[in-house]
C-alpha positions in Angstrom: 0.6 -14.9 -10.7 0.6 -11.9 -8.4 0.2 -8.4 -9.6 3.0 -6.0 -10.0 3.2 -3.5 -7.1 2.2 -0.6 -9.3 -1.0 -2.5 -10.3 -2.1 -3.3 -6.6 -4.5 -0.9 -4.7 -1.6 0.2 -2.5 0.6 0.8 -5.5 -1.9 2.8 -7.4 -2.8 4.9 -4.4 0.8 5.4 -3.6 1.9 6.5 -7.1 -1.1 8.9 -7.4 -0.7 10.4 -4.0 3.1 10.7 -4.5 2.6 12.8 -7.6 0.1 15.1 -5.8 2.1 15.4 -2.5 5.4 16.0 -4.2 6.2 15.2 -7.9 9.8 14.3 -6.9 8.5 11.5 -4.8 6.5 10.2 -7.8 9.7 10.0 -9.8 11.5 8.3 -6.8 9.0 5.5 -6.8 9.5 4.5 -10.4 10.6 0.8 -10.4 9.7 -0.1 -6.8 8.2 -3.5 -6.4 6.9 -3.6 -2.9 5.7 -1.3 -0.1 9.0 -1.9 1.7 11.0 -0.7 -1.3 8.7 2.3 -1.6 9.3 3.3 2.0 13.1 2.8 1.5 13.0 5.0 -1.7 10.9 7.6 0.1 13.3 7.7 3.1 16.4 8.2 0.9 14.8 10.9 -1.3 15.6 14.6 -1.1 11.9 15.5 -0.6 10.9 17.5 2.4 10.5 15.4 5.6 6.8 16.5 5.9 6.1 15.0 2.4 7.9 11.9 3.2 6.0 11.4 6.4 2.6 12.0 4.7 3.4 9.4 2.0 4.7 6.8 4.4 1.6 7.2 6.6 -0.5 6.6 3.6 1.3 3.4 2.8 0.8 2.1 6.3 -2.8 3.1 6.5 -3.6 1.4 3.2 -1.8 -1.8 4.1 -3.7 -1.9 7.4 -7.0 -1.5 5.5 -6.1 -4.4 3.1 -5.2 -6.6 6.0 -8.4 -5.9 7.8 -10.4 -6.7 4.6 -8.6 -10.0 4.2 -9.2 -10.8 7.9 -12.9 -10.0 7.5 -13.1 -12.3 4.4 -11.4 -15.1 6.3 -13.9 -14.7 9.2 -16.8 -14.7 6.9 -15.5 -17.8 5.1 -15.0 -19.5 8.5 -18.6 -18.7 9.5 -19.9 -19.9 6.2 -18.0 -23.1 6.3 -19.0 -23.9 9.8 -22.7 -23.3 8.9 -22.3 -25.5 5.8 -21.1 -28.4 7.9 -24.4 -28.4 10.1 
């Protein structure tokens, strides 16, 4: 069972940052279930463009970090498995 978006690292960071950057954006994000939906909700909101850009950049940066962490784990697992076969 996967986590709800609001319970993921990206979701928690996003909701926290949105409230700090612009409380209106925090309200806009209520009910979103994915980063894609979050970006769409941010884009459609009436918040200042600068605030929208900050929050969208934050989403992309966090997603990139998570992907890099997963890739590192896969690489480490691959090395471990290859050593285990020897």
